[in-house]
SEMIVEX-898800 format. One record per residue (C-alpha): residue number from 1; x, y, z; residue in one letter. Coordinates in nm, 3 decimals, padded with zeros to 5 digits. Example, Ala and Ser with C-alpha at 12.3 -4.5 7.8 and 13.67 -1.06 7.14 Angstrom:
<pts>
pt pos=1 | px=01.230 | py=-00.450 | pz=00.780 | code=A
pt pos=2 | px=01.367 | py=-00.106 | pz=00.714 | code=S
</pts>
This chain:
<pts>
pt pos=1 | px=-00.003 | py=00.006 | pz=-00.021 | code=X
pt pos=2 | px=00.098 | py=00.330 | pz=-00.068 | code=X
pt pos=3 | px=00.264 | py=00.525 | pz=00.192 | code=X
pt pos=4 | px=00.014 | py=00.830 | pz=00.141 | code=X
pt pos=5 | px=-00.316 | py=00.606 | pz=00.158 | code=X
pt pos=6 | px=-00.165 | py=00.398 | pz=00.504 | code=X
pt pos=7 | px=-00.410 | py=00.454 | pz=00.752 | code=X
pt pos=8 | px=-00.309 | py=00.620 | pz=01.082 | code=X
pt pos=9 | px=-00.362 | py=00.508 | pz=01.397 | code=X
pt pos=10 | px=-00.549 | py=00.662 | pz=01.705 | code=X
pt pos=11 | px=-00.438 | py=00.754 | pz=01.996 | code=X
pt pos=12 | px=-00.655 | py=00.515 | pz=02.219 | code=X
pt pos=13 | px=-00.714 | py=00.117 | pz=02.122 | code=X
pt pos=14 | px=-00.457 | py=00.127 | pz=01.856 | code=X
pt pos=15 | px=-00.736 | py=00.138 | pz=01.568 | code=X
pt pos=16 | px=-00.682 | py=00.272 | pz=01.241 | code=X
pt pos=17 | px=-00.865 | py=00.649 | pz=01.173 | code=X
pt pos=18 | px=-01.035 | py=00.716 | pz=00.838 | code=X
pt pos=19 | px=-00.848 | py=00.951 | pz=00.643 | code=X
pt pos=20 | px=-01.031 | py=01.311 | pz=00.631 | code=X
pt pos=21 | px=-01.109 | py=01.411 | pz=00.270 | code=X
pt pos=22 | px=-00.952 | py=01.713 | pz=00.162 | code=X
pt pos=23 | px=-01.116 | py=01.963 | pz=-00.085 | code=X
pt pos=24 | px=-00.996 | py=01.920 | pz=-00.417 | code=X
pt pos=25 | px=-00.876 | py=02.219 | pz=-00.607 | code=X
pt pos=26 | px=-01.113 | py=02.369 | pz=-00.838 | code=X
pt pos=27 | px=-01.103 | py=02.188 | pz=-01.150 | code=X
pt pos=28 | px=-00.814 | py=01.970 | pz=-01.027 | code=X
pt pos=29 | px=-01.114 | py=01.640 | pz=-01.176 | code=X
pt pos=30 | px=-01.252 | py=01.761 | pz=-01.490 | code=X
pt pos=31 | px=-01.427 | py=01.410 | pz=-01.489 | code=X
pt pos=32 | px=-01.586 | py=01.417 | pz=-01.138 | code=X
pt pos=33 | px=-01.765 | py=01.751 | pz=-01.232 | code=X
pt pos=34 | px=-01.896 | py=01.648 | pz=-01.570 | code=X
pt pos=35 | px=-02.034 | py=01.346 | pz=-01.356 | code=X
pt pos=36 | px=-02.179 | py=01.593 | pz=-01.075 | code=X
pt pos=37 | px=-02.323 | py=01.791 | pz=-01.391 | code=X
pt pos=38 | px=-02.480 | py=01.499 | pz=-01.556 | code=X
pt pos=39 | px=-02.631 | py=01.392 | pz=-01.212 | code=X
pt pos=40 | px=-02.783 | py=01.739 | pz=-01.208 | code=X
pt pos=41 | px=-02.921 | py=01.680 | pz=-01.549 | code=X
pt pos=42 | px=-03.103 | py=01.354 | pz=-01.458 | code=X
pt pos=43 | px=-03.226 | py=01.493 | pz=-01.116 | code=X
pt pos=44 | px=-03.382 | py=01.769 | pz=-01.344 | code=X
pt pos=45 | px=-03.577 | py=01.556 | pz=-01.577 | code=X
pt pos=46 | px=-03.710 | py=01.305 | pz=-01.289 | code=X
pt pos=47 | px=-03.852 | py=01.685 | pz=-01.146 | code=X
pt pos=48 | px=-03.963 | py=01.748 | pz=-01.504 | code=X
pt pos=49 | px=-04.172 | py=01.449 | pz=-01.517 | code=X
pt pos=50 | px=-04.305 | py=01.410 | pz=-01.178 | code=X
pt pos=51 | px=-04.461 | py=01.752 | pz=-01.266 | code=X
pt pos=52 | px=-04.607 | py=01.672 | pz=-01.599 | code=X
pt pos=53 | px=-04.758 | py=01.337 | pz=-01.412 | code=X
pt pos=54 | px=-04.936 | py=01.539 | pz=-01.174 | code=X
pt pos=55 | px=-05.078 | py=01.798 | pz=-01.411 | code=X
pt pos=56 | px=-05.219 | py=01.503 | pz=-01.619 | code=X
pt pos=57 | px=-04.970 | py=01.511 | pz=-01.890 | code=X
pt pos=58 | px=-04.765 | py=01.261 | pz=-02.040 | code=X
pt pos=59 | px=-04.435 | py=01.220 | pz=-01.864 | code=X
pt pos=60 | px=-04.254 | py=01.274 | pz=-02.151 | code=X
pt pos=61 | px=-04.298 | py=01.548 | pz=-02.448 | code=X
pt pos=62 | px=-04.465 | py=01.473 | pz=-02.744 | code=X
pt pos=63 | px=-04.261 | py=01.434 | pz=-03.063 | code=X
pt pos=64 | px=-04.191 | py=01.797 | pz=-03.262 | code=X
pt pos=65 | px=-04.431 | py=01.607 | pz=-03.567 | code=X
pt pos=66 | px=-04.729 | py=01.582 | pz=-03.343 | code=X
pt pos=67 | px=-04.713 | py=01.954 | pz=-03.204 | code=X
pt pos=68 | px=-05.036 | py=02.067 | pz=-03.372 | code=X
pt pos=69 | px=-05.086 | py=02.425 | pz=-03.478 | code=X
pt pos=70 | px=-05.352 | py=02.659 | pz=-03.306 | code=X
pt pos=71 | px=-05.674 | py=02.599 | pz=-03.462 | code=X
pt pos=72 | px=-05.985 | py=02.766 | pz=-03.454 | code=X
pt pos=73 | px=-06.272 | py=02.747 | pz=-03.149 | code=X
pt pos=74 | px=-06.491 | py=02.526 | pz=-03.332 | code=X
pt pos=75 | px=-06.349 | py=02.173 | pz=-03.360 | code=X
pt pos=76 | px=-05.986 | py=02.116 | pz=-03.321 | code=X
pt pos=77 | px=-05.861 | py=02.002 | pz=-02.980 | code=X
pt pos=78 | px=-06.016 | py=02.324 | pz=-02.807 | code=X
pt pos=79 | px=-06.377 | py=02.302 | pz=-02.701 | code=X
pt pos=80 | px=-06.586 | py=02.577 | pz=-02.566 | code=X
pt pos=81 | px=-06.558 | py=02.704 | pz=-02.248 | code=X
pt pos=82 | px=-06.683 | py=02.988 | pz=-02.004 | code=X
pt pos=83 | px=-06.541 | py=03.313 | pz=-02.002 | code=X
pt pos=84 | px=-06.195 | py=03.353 | pz=-01.844 | code=X
pt pos=85 | px=-06.122 | py=03.003 | pz=-01.827 | code=X
pt pos=86 | px=-05.909 | py=02.771 | pz=-02.068 | code=X
pt pos=87 | px=-05.969 | py=02.439 | pz=-02.216 | code=X
pt pos=88 | px=-05.620 | py=02.212 | pz=-02.221 | code=X
pt pos=89 | px=-05.688 | py=01.845 | pz=-02.404 | code=X
pt pos=90 | px=-05.360 | py=01.593 | pz=-02.423 | code=X
pt pos=91 | px=-05.053 | py=01.707 | pz=-02.630 | code=X
pt pos=92 | px=-05.090 | py=02.080 | pz=-02.634 | code=X
pt pos=93 | px=-04.831 | py=02.345 | pz=-02.583 | code=X
pt pos=94 | px=-04.869 | py=02.638 | pz=-02.394 | code=X
pt pos=95 | px=-04.925 | py=02.822 | pz=-02.742 | code=X
pt pos=96 | px=-05.213 | py=02.643 | pz=-02.796 | code=X
pt pos=97 | px=-05.378 | py=02.709 | pz=-02.480 | code=X
pt pos=98 | px=-05.620 | py=02.942 | pz=-02.563 | code=X
pt pos=99 | px=-05.897 | py=03.176 | pz=-02.375 | code=X
pt pos=100 | px=-06.222 | py=03.148 | pz=-02.565 | code=X
pt pos=101 | px=-06.282 | py=03.518 | pz=-02.703 | code=X
pt pos=102 | px=-06.605 | py=03.631 | pz=-02.578 | code=X
pt pos=103 | px=-06.819 | py=03.929 | pz=-02.753 | code=X
pt pos=104 | px=-06.797 | py=04.206 | pz=-02.534 | code=X
pt pos=105 | px=-07.100 | py=04.417 | pz=-02.394 | code=X
pt pos=106 | px=-06.987 | py=04.814 | pz=-02.491 | code=X
pt pos=107 | px=-06.847 | py=04.805 | pz=-02.862 | code=X
pt pos=108 | px=-06.667 | py=05.097 | pz=-02.751 | code=X
pt pos=109 | px=-06.435 | py=05.034 | pz=-02.506 | code=X
pt pos=110 | px=-06.469 | py=04.652 | pz=-02.482 | code=X
pt pos=111 | px=-06.582 | py=04.644 | pz=-02.090 | code=X
pt pos=112 | px=-06.258 | py=04.832 | pz=-01.949 | code=X
pt pos=113 | px=-06.498 | py=05.119 | pz=-01.863 | code=X
pt pos=114 | px=-06.248 | py=05.365 | pz=-02.030 | code=X
pt pos=115 | px=-06.156 | py=05.513 | pz=-02.392 | code=X
pt pos=116 | px=-05.887 | py=05.769 | pz=-02.499 | code=X
pt pos=117 | px=-05.973 | py=05.986 | pz=-02.793 | code=X
pt pos=118 | px=-05.762 | py=05.944 | pz=-03.131 | code=X
pt pos=119 | px=-05.688 | py=06.311 | pz=-03.142 | code=X
pt pos=120 | px=-05.343 | py=06.506 | pz=-03.236 | code=X
pt pos=121 | px=-05.069 | py=06.561 | pz=-02.945 | code=X
pt pos=122 | px=-05.167 | py=06.902 | pz=-02.938 | code=X
pt pos=123 | px=-05.492 | py=06.803 | pz=-02.782 | code=X
pt pos=124 | px=-05.558 | py=06.846 | pz=-02.429 | code=X
pt pos=125 | px=-05.718 | py=06.501 | pz=-02.435 | code=X
pt pos=126 | px=-05.407 | py=06.352 | pz=-02.607 | code=X
pt pos=127 | px=-05.310 | py=06.031 | pz=-02.382 | code=X
pt pos=128 | px=-05.563 | py=06.045 | pz=-02.150 | code=X
pt pos=129 | px=-05.817 | py=05.810 | pz=-02.048 | code=X
pt pos=130 | px=-06.215 | py=05.895 | pz=-01.973 | code=X
pt pos=131 | px=-06.492 | py=05.697 | pz=-01.870 | code=X
pt pos=132 | px=-06.683 | py=05.560 | pz=-02.137 | code=X
pt pos=133 | px=-07.055 | py=05.649 | pz=-02.210 | code=X
pt pos=134 | px=-07.143 | py=05.326 | pz=-02.096 | code=X
pt pos=135 | px=-07.038 | py=05.342 | pz=-01.755 | code=X
pt pos=136 | px=-07.278 | py=05.672 | pz=-01.677 | code=X
pt pos=137 | px=-07.525 | py=05.501 | pz=-01.532 | code=X
pt pos=138 | px=-07.316 | py=05.271 | pz=-01.298 | code=X
pt pos=139 | px=-07.087 | py=05.591 | pz=-01.194 | code=X
pt pos=140 | px=-07.438 | py=05.832 | pz=-01.084 | code=X
pt pos=141 | px=-07.510 | py=05.472 | pz=-00.845 | code=X
pt pos=142 | px=-07.213 | py=05.491 | pz=-00.711 | code=X
pt pos=143 | px=-07.143 | py=05.867 | pz=-00.660 | code=X
pt pos=144 | px=-07.537 | py=05.834 | pz=-00.500 | code=X
pt pos=145 | px=-07.434 | py=05.579 | pz=-00.277 | code=X
pt pos=146 | px=-07.081 | py=05.754 | pz=-00.150 | code=X
pt pos=147 | px=-07.289 | py=06.063 | pz=-00.102 | code=X
pt pos=148 | px=-07.567 | py=05.916 | pz=00.100 | code=X
pt pos=149 | px=-07.280 | py=05.730 | pz=00.327 | code=X
pt pos=150 | px=-07.116 | py=06.094 | pz=00.362 | code=X
pt pos=151 | px=-07.426 | py=06.280 | pz=00.461 | code=X
pt pos=152 | px=-07.645 | py=06.321 | pz=00.786 | code=X
pt pos=153 | px=-07.990 | py=06.306 | pz=00.577 | code=X
pt pos=154 | px=-08.176 | py=06.121 | pz=00.836 | code=X
pt pos=155 | px=-08.450 | py=05.875 | pz=00.731 | code=X
pt pos=156 | px=-08.724 | py=06.111 | pz=00.792 | code=X
pt pos=157 | px=-08.555 | py=06.350 | pz=00.557 | code=X
pt pos=158 | px=-08.642 | py=06.142 | pz=00.242 | code=X
pt pos=159 | px=-09.025 | py=06.257 | pz=00.286 | code=X
pt pos=160 | px=-08.890 | py=06.628 | pz=00.212 | code=X
pt pos=161 | px=-08.999 | py=06.704 | pz=-00.093 | code=X
pt pos=162 | px=-09.102 | py=07.062 | pz=-00.258 | code=X
pt pos=163 | px=-09.426 | py=06.929 | pz=-00.322 | code=X
pt pos=164 | px=-09.508 | py=06.821 | pz=00.008 | code=X
pt pos=165 | px=-09.335 | py=07.184 | pz=00.186 | code=X
pt pos=166 | px=-09.621 | py=07.407 | pz=00.316 | code=X
pt pos=167 | px=-09.575 | py=07.746 | pz=00.110 | code=X
pt pos=168 | px=-09.803 | py=07.966 | pz=00.301 | code=X
pt pos=169 | px=-09.503 | py=08.190 | pz=00.468 | code=X
pt pos=170 | px=-09.238 | py=08.132 | pz=00.237 | code=X
pt pos=171 | px=-09.351 | py=08.042 | pz=-00.130 | code=X
pt pos=172 | px=-09.096 | py=08.264 | pz=-00.251 | code=X
pt pos=173 | px=-08.848 | py=08.048 | pz=-00.065 | code=X
pt pos=174 | px=-08.960 | py=07.750 | pz=-00.207 | code=X
pt pos=175 | px=-08.959 | py=07.898 | pz=-00.563 | code=X
pt pos=176 | px=-08.624 | py=08.013 | pz=-00.483 | code=X
pt pos=177 | px=-08.469 | py=07.682 | pz=-00.351 | code=X
pt pos=178 | px=-08.599 | py=07.466 | pz=-00.598 | code=X
pt pos=179 | px=-08.523 | py=07.694 | pz=-00.881 | code=X
pt pos=180 | px=-08.129 | py=07.661 | pz=-00.741 | code=X
pt pos=181 | px=-08.162 | py=07.301 | pz=-00.707 | code=X
pt pos=182 | px=-08.300 | py=07.205 | pz=-01.047 | code=X
pt pos=183 | px=-08.081 | py=07.487 | pz=-01.219 | code=X
pt pos=184 | px=-07.762 | py=07.319 | pz=-01.077 | code=X
pt pos=185 | px=-07.613 | py=07.154 | pz=-01.426 | code=X
pt pos=186 | px=-07.249 | py=07.046 | pz=-01.305 | code=X
pt pos=187 | px=-06.930 | py=07.178 | pz=-01.169 | code=X
pt pos=188 | px=-06.788 | py=07.415 | pz=-01.400 | code=X
pt pos=189 | px=-07.135 | py=07.477 | pz=-01.587 | code=X
pt pos=190 | px=-07.368 | py=07.769 | pz=-01.498 | code=X
pt pos=191 | px=-07.717 | py=07.868 | pz=-01.650 | code=X
pt pos=192 | px=-07.769 | py=08.254 | pz=-01.710 | code=X
pt pos=193 | px=-07.913 | py=08.404 | pz=-01.404 | code=X
pt pos=194 | px=-07.823 | py=08.103 | pz=-01.166 | code=X
pt pos=195 | px=-07.630 | py=08.171 | pz=-00.841 | code=X
pt pos=196 | px=-07.430 | py=07.870 | pz=-00.713 | code=X
pt pos=197 | px=-07.466 | py=08.023 | pz=-00.324 | code=X
pt pos=198 | px=-07.807 | py=07.982 | pz=-00.106 | code=X
pt pos=199 | px=-07.837 | py=08.113 | pz=00.236 | code=X
pt pos=200 | px=-08.167 | py=08.054 | pz=00.432 | code=X
pt pos=201 | px=-08.203 | py=08.206 | pz=00.751 | code=X
pt pos=202 | px=-08.490 | py=08.277 | pz=00.973 | code=X
pt pos=203 | px=-08.665 | py=08.167 | pz=01.334 | code=X
pt pos=204 | px=-08.692 | py=07.778 | pz=01.435 | code=X
pt pos=205 | px=-08.891 | py=07.569 | pz=01.260 | code=X
pt pos=206 | px=-08.951 | py=07.821 | pz=00.948 | code=X
pt pos=207 | px=-08.877 | py=07.504 | pz=00.720 | code=X
pt pos=208 | px=-08.522 | py=07.574 | pz=00.635 | code=X
pt pos=209 | px=-08.440 | py=07.216 | pz=00.701 | code=X
pt pos=210 | px=-08.702 | py=07.065 | pz=00.486 | code=X
pt pos=211 | px=-08.622 | py=07.295 | pz=00.194 | code=X
pt pos=212 | px=-08.269 | py=07.166 | pz=00.217 | code=X
pt pos=213 | px=-08.371 | py=06.817 | pz=00.249 | code=X
pt pos=214 | px=-08.565 | py=06.851 | pz=-00.057 | code=X
pt pos=215 | px=-08.275 | py=07.029 | pz=-00.260 | code=X
pt pos=216 | px=-08.038 | py=06.734 | pz=-00.167 | code=X
pt pos=217 | px=-08.270 | py=06.425 | pz=-00.279 | code=X
pt pos=218 | px=-08.346 | py=06.625 | pz=-00.610 | code=X
pt pos=219 | px=-08.004 | py=06.686 | pz=-00.707 | code=X
pt pos=220 | px=-07.939 | py=06.305 | pz=-00.585 | code=X
pt pos=221 | px=-08.190 | py=06.162 | pz=-00.833 | code=X
pt pos=222 | px=-08.074 | py=06.377 | pz=-01.068 | code=X
pt pos=223 | px=-07.743 | py=06.195 | pz=-01.076 | code=X
pt pos=224 | px=-07.544 | py=06.436 | pz=-00.874 | code=X
pt pos=225 | px=-07.322 | py=06.356 | pz=-00.566 | code=X
pt pos=226 | px=-07.424 | py=06.609 | pz=-00.308 | code=X
pt pos=227 | px=-07.355 | py=06.621 | pz=00.050 | code=X
pt pos=228 | px=-07.602 | py=06.728 | pz=00.345 | code=X
pt pos=229 | px=-07.467 | py=06.788 | pz=00.681 | code=X
pt pos=230 | px=-07.539 | py=06.941 | pz=01.033 | code=X
pt pos=231 | px=-07.283 | py=07.149 | pz=01.132 | code=X
pt pos=232 | px=-07.202 | py=07.077 | pz=01.452 | code=X
pt pos=233 | px=-07.202 | py=06.693 | pz=01.324 | code=X
pt pos=234 | px=-06.988 | py=06.771 | pz=01.034 | code=X
pt pos=235 | px=-06.740 | py=06.932 | pz=01.246 | code=X
pt pos=236 | px=-06.707 | py=06.658 | pz=01.486 | code=X
pt pos=237 | px=-06.646 | py=06.417 | pz=01.180 | code=X
pt pos=238 | px=-06.364 | py=06.596 | pz=01.080 | code=X
pt pos=239 | px=-06.248 | py=06.624 | pz=01.422 | code=X
pt pos=240 | px=-06.223 | py=06.272 | pz=01.472 | code=X
pt pos=241 | px=-05.998 | py=06.203 | pz=01.177 | code=X
pt pos=242 | px=-05.702 | py=06.393 | pz=01.354 | code=X
pt pos=243 | px=-05.729 | py=06.037 | pz=01.617 | code=X
pt pos=244 | px=-05.810 | py=05.813 | pz=01.300 | code=X
pt pos=245 | px=-05.522 | py=05.979 | pz=01.134 | code=X
pt pos=246 | px=-05.712 | py=06.093 | pz=00.785 | code=X
pt pos=247 | px=-05.803 | py=06.438 | pz=00.902 | code=X
pt pos=248 | px=-05.680 | py=06.574 | pz=00.573 | code=X
pt pos=249 | px=-05.833 | py=06.308 | pz=00.357 | code=X
pt pos=250 | px=-06.196 | py=06.391 | pz=00.559 | code=X
pt pos=251 | px=-06.121 | py=06.750 | pz=00.520 | code=X
pt pos=252 | px=-06.082 | py=06.789 | pz=00.144 | code=X
pt pos=253 | px=-06.333 | py=06.529 | pz=00.104 | code=X
pt pos=254 | px=-06.618 | py=06.768 | pz=00.202 | code=X
pt pos=255 | px=-06.419 | py=07.081 | pz=00.112 | code=X
pt pos=256 | px=-06.364 | py=06.963 | pz=-00.267 | code=X
pt pos=257 | px=-06.732 | py=06.791 | pz=-00.271 | code=X
pt pos=258 | px=-06.938 | py=06.889 | pz=-00.603 | code=X
pt pos=259 | px=-07.184 | py=07.062 | pz=-00.398 | code=X
pt pos=260 | px=-07.280 | py=07.127 | pz=-00.015 | code=X
pt pos=261 | px=-07.572 | py=07.158 | pz=00.203 | code=X
pt pos=262 | px=-07.482 | py=07.288 | pz=00.543 | code=X
pt pos=263 | px=-07.742 | py=07.282 | pz=00.795 | code=X
pt pos=264 | px=-07.750 | py=07.524 | pz=01.138 | code=X
pt pos=265 | px=-07.468 | py=07.687 | pz=01.075 | code=X
pt pos=266 | px=-07.396 | py=07.863 | pz=01.361 | code=X
pt pos=267 | px=-07.486 | py=07.567 | pz=01.591 | code=X
pt pos=268 | px=-07.137 | py=07.450 | pz=01.601 | code=X
pt pos=269 | px=-06.929 | py=07.536 | pz=01.916 | code=X
pt pos=270 | px=-06.754 | py=07.867 | pz=01.910 | code=X
pt pos=271 | px=-06.381 | py=07.736 | pz=01.966 | code=X
pt pos=272 | px=-06.114 | py=07.867 | pz=01.784 | code=X
pt pos=273 | px=-06.037 | py=07.504 | pz=01.598 | code=X
pt pos=274 | px=-06.433 | py=07.511 | pz=01.509 | code=X
pt pos=275 | px=-06.452 | py=07.862 | pz=01.383 | code=X
pt pos=276 | px=-06.128 | py=07.808 | pz=01.173 | code=X
pt pos=277 | px=-06.201 | py=07.519 | pz=01.031 | code=X
pt pos=278 | px=-06.552 | py=07.641 | pz=00.921 | code=X
pt pos=279 | px=-06.397 | py=07.925 | pz=00.771 | code=X
pt pos=280 | px=-06.159 | py=07.737 | pz=00.597 | code=X
pt pos=281 | px=-06.416 | py=07.511 | pz=00.388 | code=X
pt pos=282 | px=-06.658 | py=07.782 | pz=00.314 | code=X
pt pos=283 | px=-06.388 | py=08.087 | pz=00.173 | code=X
pt pos=284 | px=-06.242 | py=07.756 | pz=-00.011 | code=X
pt pos=285 | px=-06.585 | py=07.704 | pz=-00.208 | code=X
pt pos=286 | px=-06.629 | py=08.087 | pz=-00.154 | code=X
pt pos=287 | px=-06.323 | py=08.161 | pz=-00.394 | code=X
pt pos=288 | px=-06.381 | py=07.882 | pz=-00.651 | code=X
pt pos=289 | px=-06.729 | py=07.974 | pz=-00.644 | code=X
pt pos=290 | px=-06.835 | py=07.603 | pz=-00.558 | code=X
pt pos=291 | px=-07.222 | py=07.559 | pz=-00.490 | code=X
pt pos=292 | px=-07.318 | py=07.574 | pz=-00.176 | code=X
pt pos=293 | px=-07.639 | py=07.600 | pz=00.019 | code=X
pt pos=294 | px=-07.645 | py=07.721 | pz=00.386 | code=X
pt pos=295 | px=-07.950 | py=07.711 | pz=00.646 | code=X
pt pos=296 | px=-07.898 | py=07.870 | pz=00.978 | code=X
pt pos=297 | px=-08.118 | py=08.038 | pz=01.248 | code=X
pt pos=298 | px=-07.884 | py=08.307 | pz=01.306 | code=X
pt pos=299 | px=-07.877 | py=08.684 | pz=01.088 | code=X
pt pos=300 | px=-07.555 | py=08.735 | pz=00.824 | code=X
pt pos=301 | px=-07.495 | py=08.955 | pz=01.087 | code=X
pt pos=302 | px=-07.485 | py=08.733 | pz=01.386 | code=X
pt pos=303 | px=-07.260 | py=08.492 | pz=01.208 | code=X
pt pos=304 | px=-06.861 | py=08.506 | pz=01.223 | code=X
pt pos=305 | px=-06.805 | py=08.822 | pz=01.039 | code=X
pt pos=306 | px=-06.557 | py=08.656 | pz=00.765 | code=X
pt pos=307 | px=-06.849 | py=08.397 | pz=00.672 | code=X
pt pos=308 | px=-07.144 | py=08.633 | pz=00.722 | code=X
pt pos=309 | px=-06.992 | py=08.868 | pz=00.449 | code=X
pt pos=310 | px=-06.912 | py=08.615 | pz=00.215 | code=X
pt pos=311 | px=-07.236 | py=08.465 | pz=00.231 | code=X
pt pos=312 | px=-07.405 | py=08.787 | pz=00.151 | code=X
pt pos=313 | px=-07.192 | py=08.871 | pz=-00.169 | code=X
pt pos=314 | px=-07.476 | py=08.954 | pz=-00.409 | code=X
pt pos=315 | px=-07.244 | py=08.840 | pz=-00.704 | code=X
pt pos=316 | px=-07.227 | py=08.490 | pz=-00.567 | code=X
pt pos=317 | px=-07.513 | py=08.401 | pz=-00.341 | code=X
pt pos=318 | px=-07.919 | py=08.474 | pz=-00.298 | code=X
pt pos=319 | px=-07.995 | py=08.528 | pz=00.069 | code=X
pt pos=320 | px=-08.385 | py=08.476 | pz=00.207 | code=X
pt pos=321 | px=-08.525 | py=08.514 | pz=00.528 | code=X
pt pos=322 | px=-08.780 | py=08.292 | pz=00.639 | code=X
pt pos=323 | px=-09.081 | py=08.387 | pz=00.835 | code=X
pt pos=324 | px=-09.343 | py=08.224 | pz=01.003 | code=X
pt pos=325 | px=-09.447 | py=08.015 | pz=01.285 | code=X
pt pos=326 | px=-09.292 | py=07.737 | pz=01.415 | code=X
pt pos=327 | px=-09.379 | py=07.440 | pz=01.226 | code=X
pt pos=328 | px=-09.251 | py=07.156 | pz=01.475 | code=X
pt pos=329 | px=-09.503 | py=07.284 | pz=01.758 | code=X
pt pos=330 | px=-09.823 | py=07.345 | pz=01.499 | code=X
</pts>
């Protein structure tokens, strides 16, 4: 036996110890590396064979001559399947696994809900996506649902209509509010003679809330997304966003809504935060001319001076004083 292969004697019992295998330098034995690659390839083929069998496919791929090109849906290896599913038959390649084409309900957007205009790059619509006309009804329903969720309209408000309003003392107010609600034709559009702001003030129970409720549901039925809220509850909702972590989102959702109806202005707490938050809401809509209807038991002179001044702006607002008895007690 060569000297370098002789076993070494152990320190106890005189038994020979197994020689410790030393790592060979890289590239030392090309033959051993080749056998390692061959073993890896064999293991990989075995894994592929196992996967094909578990998928219901033959353990070995078909010969090249058996590969068939994709055929029409009617006949051939493909069968009619429901929308969005794939029909796979034996001996099919991935290129043959076709999704059954379906006829879209909308020929314009192909049921995506969005369209692009084929215009020149200089056009402002170039490269932008727009809602397809087929989605108008669905979008209107979603906007109405969001408006209902964001509003404080109690169930009894649904009975507030212009036809059920007692106009004995405030026939002019009824006509003005109805004209304001029916004259709204969308943000950015204004018909001649229509004022975007409306301010109702008067004593308790004079019908201000009834008229705002009727205007709210008239706008809602017309497909718009108004928000109706009582001033103290609105500020509570915004302030709760401080602890919830979404204060800005709540504030901007009210500030930027298409049309806002605010009831009981002046009934909120007269804290510095409440006064400043309400002023920011109203001032933003004032500067942009966004529609706003306000009802209050206080006259413009009794409100916060900055808010009262904006509500009396004759270029933007129509101010109506409500009279008559308290209908809640009659």
